[in-house]
N, C-alpha and C positions, 0 to 999 in steps of 0.2 A: 413614306408615300407622299407624293406631291399631287395636290389638287389644283384644278384650274377652273375659272369661272366661264360660263357660256355667254354667248351673245355679246362678246367684247365688252363686258361690264366689269368695271374695277371693283375689287372686293372691299377696299377701304380699311382693311385690317392693319394692325401693327404687330411687330414682334412681341410675343408674350401674351397676346390676346387668347381667350379661350372660346372654343366653338363646339357646337353639337350639330347633328345631322338628322334629316328626315328624308324619306322616299329614296334612299340609296338602293340601287339594284345590285344584287350579288353580295356585296359586302354589307350584309344586313345588320351585322353587329354594331355598325356605326349609328343606326337609326335609334334616336333617343338615348345615345350613349352618354356616359359621364363626360362633362366638358373636357376637351383635350386642348392642350397648349399648342400654339402654332408658331411656325417660323416663316416669316414672309420671304418669298423668293423673288417676287416681282409684283407689279400692279394687278396682275391677273392670276397669279399662282401663289400657293403657300403649302407648307409641309406640315403634316400632323404626326410625324415621327414614324416609328416602326409599325408596319401593319402586316408583317409576315405571318402572324398567327391568326389573321382574319380570313374570311372566305374571299374568293376572287371577285373583284369588282366587275360589273357588267355595264351598268348605265345609270345616268340620272343622279339625282340627289339635290337637296336644298340645305345650304349651310346657314346657321344662325349664330351670331355672336352671343355669348353668355357672359354676363357681368359677374365675376367671381369676387367675393369679399376680400379685401386686403387688410392686413393688420398694420396699423400705424402706431409707432411709439413716439413719445415726446419726452424731452428732458423736463425735469422738475423746474419750477419757477426759479429756485435758488441756482440750479445749474445753468438755466437759460440766460439768467441775468449776467453770469460770468462768461459764458461762451455762447453768444447769440448766433442763431442760425436764421439768416434773413432772406426774404424773397427780393431779389433785385428787380426793380421795375424799369429803371432807366440807366442804360450803360454809360450815359453822359454824366451820371451822378454816382459813380461807383463808390465813392468814399462816404457820401452823405448818410446812408442808413446806419453805419457804425457810429458816426459822430452824433446822430440823433439819438442813438441808444444811450450814449453818455449823457446827452442833454436832458433826456427824460428822467434819468436817475438823479441828475443834479437838480432838476425842477422840483422833484419831490422833496429833496433836502432843503432847497431854498424856501419852498412854501411852508415847510415845517418850522424853519427858523424865523421867517418874517411874517407868516400868516397871510401871505399874498403872493402873486406872481411878480416877476420883474416889471418895472415901468418901461414903456417903450422909449428907446433912445435916451435913457437916463444913464449917464456915465458911471455913476456910483453903483447902481444895480447891475449894469453890464459887467463891470470889473469884478464885482462879487460873484456873479454867476459863473464867469470864466474860471475863477479860483475854485469854486465848488465842483465844476466839471473836472478839473485836474485831480481833485481829491477823490471824486467818485471813480475816476479811472484807476486810481491806485487802490482804493478800498475794495473794488470788485475784481482786482487783478486782471483788468482787461488788456493791459499791455499795449494800448493804442497811443498814437500821437494826437494830442488834442489840437484841433484846428480852431484857433481863437476867433477868427472872423466868422466861421459858421456858428460858433457858440453865441457870439454877440447877436447875429441875425436871429437866432432862435429866441434869445432873451427879448429882443425887440418885438417879436410877433406873438409871443405865447399868451399875452393878456387879452388879445382880441379874438375874434371868431369870424370866419367867412362861410357863407352859405354853401358854396361849392365844396369846401373841404368837409363840412358836416354831412353833406349828401353822400360824398364818396365814402367816408368812414362809416356812416350809418348804413348805407346799402351793403357794403362789404361785410360789416359785422352781422347784419341781419341774415345774410347768406350763410355765414359760419354757424349761426344759431340753428338755421334749418338743417345744415349738414349734421350738427350734433343730435338733433331730434330725429332725423330720418335715416342717418347712416348712409346717405346718398351723396356722391361726389367727394373729392379729396379735400381735406381741410388744409388751411394755411399752415405751413410748417417752417418757422414757428413765429417769427416776427415779420410784420409788414409795416414799413415806415413809408410815409408819403409826404412830399413837400411840394410847394409851388412858389418858391422864393423869388422866381422871375417876376412875379406880379408886383412885388414891393417897389414903389417908386424910389429912385435914388435921391439922396440928399434930404431925407425926412428928418425933422427935429422933434424934440419932445413937445414943443408948442403945436406943431402940425397935427399931432395925434391926441390932442387934449379932448376929452369926452365932453359932449354937449347935452347929456341927459336925454338923448333921443334914442329911438329904436335902432339907429344905425351906428351906435357907439362901438360895437364889436368890429364893424367894418372900418370905422375911422381909426381905431387903435392899430389896425394892420396897415391901412392904405393911406391914412391922412385925410384931412377935411377937404382938400382941393379935389382929389380924385372922387371923393364921395359926392361933391357938388356936381362934378362932371357926369357922374352916373345918373343923377337926378334929372339931367337935361337931355338924356339920350332918347332917340326915336328909333325904335326897332320894329321889324315886321316878323311875327311868328307865324309860320305856315304849317298849320295842322294843330289840332287840339285833342289828339288821342293820348296814348300812354306817355310818350316823350313830351308832347305839347303841354300836357297838364303839369308835369314835373318842371318844365322850363318856366311856365307861368307862375308856379308856386315860388320857384327860386328867384325869378326876376322881381316878383312882388316883395319878397323878403329883402332883396338887395336894394329895393327902391328905384329900380330902373324906370325913368320917366315920371317920377313923382313930383318933379319940379316943373320945368318948362317943357319937359319931354312928353312922350306918348308911346304906349305899346299898342300895336294893331295886330289882332289875331284873326285868321280866317280858317274855316273848316265847314264844308257843306254837309257833313254827316250828322246824323242824329244819334243819340245815346241808346245803346242796346244793353240788355241785362248782362251779357257776357263781358262788357267793358268794365263792370264795377270792381272786379278783383284786382285791377292794376291802374285804373284811371281815377285817382283819389279825389279829384275835385267834383266828382259826380256821386249822387246818392240814389237809392232805389226809386225815390219819387221823381227823379229827373229823367227816367227812361222815356224815350220818344221825343225829348226836348233836343234842341240844337246844341251841339257840343260847344261851339265857339261862344254862344251867348252865356251858357251855363258856366263854362270855365272862366270867362271874363268876370262874371258876377262873383264867383268864389274867390278869385284873386283879389278883387276889390274889397271883399269882406275881410280878407287877411290883412290888407293894407289900404285903409280908406283914402289915403292920400294919392293912391295910384291913379294915373290917367290911362285909361284903356278903352279901345274901341273894338267891337267884334263885328266880323263880316261872315257871310255864309256863301262865299264864292269859291269855286274851283279855280286854281291858278292855271292859266293857259292862254293861248292866243285869243280865245273867245272873251276873256275878261280884261284885255289890254285897254279897253275904253274906260275901265274902272281903275286899274293899276297902271296909270299913265306915266309919262315922263315926269310930270309934276309930283306925283305920288312918290316915285323912287328918289327924285331929287331931294325930297324932304327927309329921307331916311339916313340913319347912321350905320345900319347894318341889318342883316337878315339871318334868322335862325330857322333852319328847316326841321320839321318834325313830321316827315312824310313817310308813307309806307309803300311807295312805288317809284321805280327808277325813272319813268317818264316825267313825273312831276318834279323830281329832284333835278333831272337834267335841264328841264325848262327853267327852274328858278336859278340854277347855276348859270345858264346863258344870260338871264336877266341881270344877275349880279356882275357878271363880267362886262356886259354892255354898259351898265350904269356905274361900274368901278366901285362896287360896294363890297365890304367884307361879308363873308358867309360862314356860318357855323353849321356844318353838316353832321348828322349823327344817325345811328340806327342800332337796333337790337334784334337778336334772334335767340330766344331762350336765355341761357346764361352768357351768351356772347354779346359783345357790344363794341362799337367803334365811334370815334369822332374824327372829323377832318376839318382843318382850319384852312380857309381860302382867303388870302390877303391880296388886295389889288396891287399889281405891278411887282409882286414878290413871289407868290407861290403859283403852282399849277392849279387848275380848277378841278371840280368834282368830275367833270366830263373828260378830263385829260387821261384818266385811266378808266378801264371798263371792267365791270364784274362779269364773271363767266355767265353765259346764258342759262336761264332756268331749265332744269330737266323737264322734258315733256314726254308724255307716253305716246309711243307710235300709234297711229290710227289703226293699223291692222291688229296690234295687240289689244287695243280697246274693243274692237268689233268682234274679233274671232279667237284671239289667243291670250286671254288674261292669265297671269300666273301669280298675282298678288292681290290682296284685298283692296289696295289703292286703285287697281285697275277696275275692279267691279264697282267701286264707289263712284269713280269718275264716270263710268258708263251709266250708272243709275242717275247721276246728276245731269248728264246729257239727255237722258230719257225724259227727266222732269222738264228740262228746258224746252225740248221739242214738243212734248205732249201738252203741257199745261201753261207754258209762257208764249213761245213763238207761234204755235198753232193758233191759239185763241186770239193772239195779237193780230195775226194776219186776217183772221175772220172778222175781227172788230173793224179793222181798217177797210176791208173790202165792203162791208155793209155801209160804213160811213162815207167812203170815197172809193168807189170801184176803180177809178183811174190810177190808184196807187200802184197797180200792177204794171203800168207803163214805165214806172221808175226802175223796174228790175232790168238791169243791163245784161245779165247772164241768162241765156235761154234755158240752161239747165236749172238755175235757181227758180226761174219763172214756172217751169213745169212742175218742180217739186212743190211750190206754193199752191199751184192749181190743183194738184192731186190731193194735197192736204185739205183744201177748201171743198173739193168734191166729196171727201169722206165726212168732214165735220158739218157740212150743210146738207148732206144727202143721206145716204143709207145709215150712217152712224150717228146722226143727230138725235140725241135723247129727248124724250118728252116727259119722262118720269124717272124716279130713282132706280127702278128695276132695269131700265135701259142702260143706266150707268154701270150697274152690277154686271150686266151681260157684256158690255164693252170691256170692263176690267178683266172678266174671266177669259175672253177671247185674246186680250192683250197678253195675259199670263201664258196662254197656250202658244201664241206666236213667239214670245221671247224665250221661253224656257223648254219648249218641246219642239216646235216646228223648225226654229232657227238652228237648234242643235242637231236635229235629225238631218237637216239639209247639209250641215257642216260635216257630219259623219258619213253621209252619202258621198260627198265629194272626196273626203279624206278618211277612209275606213281606219279602224284602230291598228290594223296591221300594214297600213300603207308605208311604202319605202320611197326614199328620194332617189334621184338619178345616180347618186353615189353609193346606194345600197343601205344607207342608214335609215333607221325608223323615222318616219315623218313626225310622229308624236313622241319627241324626246327633247332633252334639254329644257329650255324655257316653255316649250309647247306642251301643255297639259291636255291629255285626251279627255273630252267632256262626256257627260252622259245626260240623256234626256230626263226631264223631271215630269213625273205624272202628278197632276194636281190632286191634293188631298185636303178637303175642307177642315179636317181635324188637325192638320199641321198648322201650328200657330203662325209661322212665318208666311206660309201660303195665304192664310186668311188675312194676315196683316197687309199683305200686298193688295188683296181685293178691296178691303175696307178703305185703305188710303186712296187707291186709284179711283174707286167708284165715287168717293166723296169729293175728290179733286175735280173729277169730270162733272159732277153735279154743281160744284162751285162755278166752273167755267160757264155753265149754261143757266146759272141762277135757279137751280132746282133745289128744293129743300133736302138737306143732308140728314144722315142718320148714323149713329154709332152702334146701334143695336145689332149685335152680331147674329142673333137668331133670325132677325128680319133679313139680313144679308144672306145667311145660309139658305133660308127659304127661297129667296130669289135665285140663288145659285143652282138650286135643285131643278129649276125650270129651264136652265140654259142648255141648249143643244150645241155641242162642240163638234164641228165636222172633222172627219179623219183627215190626216195630212199625209200626202204622198210626195216624197222628194222628187224634184224635177231634174232632168239632165240638162246640161248646157248652162247651168247657173255658175257664174264666175265668182269666186271668192278670193279676195286679195290675201296673199301670203306675205308679201313684203310691203314696206312703206311706199315704194315706188309704184307698185300695182294699185295700192289704195288711192294714191293721189291721181293716178291715171283714170281710175273708175270715177272719181269725183269730177274730173274734167270732161269726161265723155257723157253724152246723153243721147237718147233716141226719142225724138219728138214724134215723128211720123204723123204729124197733123193733130196730135192729141190735144195740144194747148188750145187750138181754135175750137175744137168740139166741146171741151170742158167749159171754156169761157162762154160760149154761146148758150150752153145749157144753164149755167149759173145766172147769166143775165136774164134768161126767160123766167127765172123764179124769184127775182129780186123782191117782188111784193111780199113773198112769204117770209123773207129774211128780216124785213124792216122791224118787225115786232120782237125779234130775238134780243135778249139782254145778255150779251157776252161779257164775262169778266176774265181778266188776265191774272194768273197766279205768279206774282214776282217772288222768287225764292227768298224765304225768310227763315233762317235757322233757329231763331230764339223764341219763336211762338210755338208752344207745345200743342196748341189746339187747332193748328191750321192744316195738319196732315202732311206738311212738306217733308219734315224729317222722317215721319212714319213711312212715307213712300220710298224715299231714298234708301233708308236702312233696310226695309224689306226687299226692295228690288235688288239691292247690292248683295244681300245675303242669299237670296234664292239663286242668283247667278253664280255666286261663289260655290254653292252646293253643286251646281252643274259641273264645275271644274275641280271639285274637291279641295277648295281653298277654305281655310279656317275663317268663320264669319267674324264680324266686328260688332261690338255693342253700339248702342245709339250714341254714346259719348264720343267714341273714336270716330264713328262715321261722321258725326257733326264737325269734328276738328278738321277732317280731310275734305268733306264736301263743302264746308263753309270757308275753306281756305284760311282757317284761323292760324295766324302766325304765333308760335309759342312766345309768350311774353310774360316776364315775371317782374314784380315791382322792384326787387333788389337791383337787377341789372339796369332797369330804367332810371332808378335813383342815382346809381353810380355814373351812368353816361350823362345824365342831365347835370350832375354836379361838375363833371369835367368840362362840359360846354360852358357852364357859368364861369369857371375859372379862366377859360380862354377869352371869354367876353371881357373880363376885367382888363386883360392885356390889350385887346382891341380898343377899348375905351381910353386906356392910358396912352394910346398912340404909339405903342412899341413897334419899331420897324426892323428890328433884328430878328431874322427868322429863327435863330437859335433859341430865342426866348419862348417860342410857341411850341406846343406839343400836340401832334396827332396821337391817337391812342387806339390800341386794340386790346381787348380783355376777354377773358373767359373765366367767370367766377367758379366754374365747376372744377377746373384743373388744379389749383387756381393759376391764372396767367395774367399778368399786367405788363404791357409793353408800351413805352412812350418813345416817340421819335420826332425829329424835326420834320416839319412839312417839306415836301419836295419843291425846290425852286422852279419857277416857270421856265421851260426850255427857251433858249434864245435862238432866233432865226436871223438871217442877214441878207440884205441885198446891197450891192456895192459895199460901202463901209458902215452902212446903217444897221444897227442891231434893233430887233423888235421882238416882242412876246405876244402872247394871246391877248394881253391887256391893251395893246396899242391899236390905233386905227388912223386913217387919213381923215381929217375933219375938212369937209368942203361945204361952204355956204352956198345954198341954192337961191334962186332957181336959174340955172344956166342951161345952155343947149348941150347936146351930146358932143358936138364938135368942140365947143369951148372946154368941156371936161377933158377930152382927149388931148387938146393942145396944152391945157394946164399941166397935165401929168408929164407930157413930153418936155415942157419948158422947166418946170420946177423940180421934177424928180428924175428926169432922163429915163422915163419909163413909157413904153408903148403899150397901151391897153389893147389886148387882142380879143378879150371877151369881157362882157359886162352883164351881170344878171341881178335880179332882185327876187329873193325867194326862189321859186321854181321857174320864174319867167326870164327868158333870154331877151335882153334889151339890145345887145349889139354883139356881133361876132365878125371877125376879119373875113370869114368866108361868105358873108351875106352878099347877094347880088348888088352890083354897084348902084343901081337905081334905089334900092331900099336903104343902102348905106347913106346915100346922099339925102334921101327924104328924112331919115331919122336924125342925121347929123344936124339938120336945121331945127329940129324939135327940142322943146324943153324936156329935161329928164322926167319931170312929173307927167308930162303929156304922153311920153312913151310908155311909162309905167301904167297909166290908166288905159291906154290903147291896147297894150299887150295883155294885161290882166282882165280887161273889160270890167273894171271896178273903179269907183271913185276912191281917192285916198281919204280915209276917215279923218274928220276934223281934229280928233285927239292926237293924231300922228304928228309929231314935231320933227321927225327925222326918218330917213329911209336907209336901210342897210344894203349897200351895193357890194356884191362880191366881184372881184376882178382877177383876170389872168393877165400877166404882164410879161413883156420881153425887155431885156436890157439893151444897151447900145450895140451889142454884138449879136442880137437876135436870139439870145438864149432865154428859156423860161426862167423866171425868178419868182420865189414865194414872197408875197407882200401882205400887209394887213388889208382888211376890208376898208371901204369908204363909208364913213358916217355922214350921210348927205343931209345937212340941216335945212329944213324947209323954211321959207321966208314967213 
């Protein structure tokens, strides 16, 4: 029997996965069945095998993947030493894992004989180590050809230690320990060898690696004293002090980045939350509510007192370019991103391309991790490729047709935002500055705000806690009884579509109205949370006493609801968007506004507070409301409820992060940083990485080179630009390009402002042609160029001598 998913949703299964079913119509034997193995037929279809002995299928059904335990067998240590099974991580190093297997066997033998490891670049030790490698190959009957050069490289580096390698091996090993303890995820089978020999500078001698009795001796033994000194004088900008940021700061501190004439600068505007503590190890419980950047910088300085580090509390973006100026970036050697959103990553990527700075980009998601190396003039940038857009829940699904707990949680989160954040915020602004309403450009948005103000400052304005309880009880009725009753009035359970299919089928779950029951814990949880949040908004004393709240509930009169005809309910996303765009004012806005203005004297004494959603405070009723609201709505649609923890993960948009993945990723970033500091310009020496510790999967690949473009015989990449010294007139700029580059500029813009276009009226062209570029920019943007701006980025469209459009770099217009 072949199954297909509804709503054009990919199932995401693989051959051999096991699944079970719920809510299957007709073929009821599948509901709650023993997990069945599937065969994938396509992205939307899969087969569950022979179903001829089951009842006839009629409709519906929900499929759920079931993780079935797998038995994994391993060779004994004796067998595995002779016949190693390795995980290949880099197809460019196919031979290395097997050579390293011989080297580790030989190292054990060498240490036993000499009581130490081989000295770096010592000819005698190197020769002896190679000989032991050959004997180990024979002793263990490995039957391999010993690569003498690789064995000598191994001998040269095995006495030292690198922070990045320690982080990679430590994180990977810790994940294997968790697998052994939990039985979750697939263990490494059976050997994992990792090397980064590209880092080692060429031509090192024994004298270069002589130890100095310093904390950096392990690093010097591997890389030599010259590179160690270079590391000390580096100036790097770390953007973000969260999970990856903490690990990077720890690693850079141990490496001694900036402990000489250099400097580390870290920025993060966030404060520390309790939920950060399980993976951001520079923070402790007493640091909660403190600034991340300051706390992380202090912790890194404690690890290495010689470290030079400065902490900022700024968001990176156009608004902070007066802080992170041309001079700031000109003083840097590189940037390491430790961000959690694409917009900030893209912005920093653009900055690094503009200032021609190396960038180390990284990210994690649960057991998955990745790093990307961005090298000036060599590789593509972060923005050259784009991640697929995040999946969003369609509006009509959220409002009327939820079918998963994620939908009801998001709906509850939106309810919180509208009722306890945006509403009170608008009320607060209106009381302080009534003219803020004039800033609303959309008439529909203005009417929505006014109707909210009419309720919150009129009939629904509470004066005591009992009023808040009454409001919460009526809100319950509106959300879980009236709204559902109206939906079922519009679309009865037996409604059929124009094609004859049942309306309530597939992903559309037929709801049922909920009758309030004060003895139902979830119902009462909703009232307690909603009433207390309402009280907080109006600065009314709160109470957790459920008996007091029940007493107040008994006095609330709830009007009967009668469904209305003519009410439009969006069934598709297009209908939902259309309803949002349409509005019927009919003069309501003016009437409401006039009425509100006439009562302004009564509002001045109100103390309105805004409830900004905070998931980690268990005393503020925020998570209580979202959990109860989501679960009651879920019961309307017969969706399994979620406990507080799961609700918190989804509502708080907590990205799954574990310390093992973060350690591995930060370790790999640190290793790529060594290469950048060494000044390696061979792209083959660098490694982008993607890993999934759960599978386990480790893949390393060369960064992609920057694509080359061409006009005439001139090749250029995203790293190139035309440098033009200002301040000249527009006509002088046009003439300059015609004369020096044989390019006719047809359009010129700065940001979103058009400065010149070939189709402009002749009078305007003549006027602007005589103006300085800076004058045109200020005239068009209606803003003065800020004093910190040392250059303008001018985008151009050009034609060649034959009048054909050609792609060219932008102009970096240097201000005098």
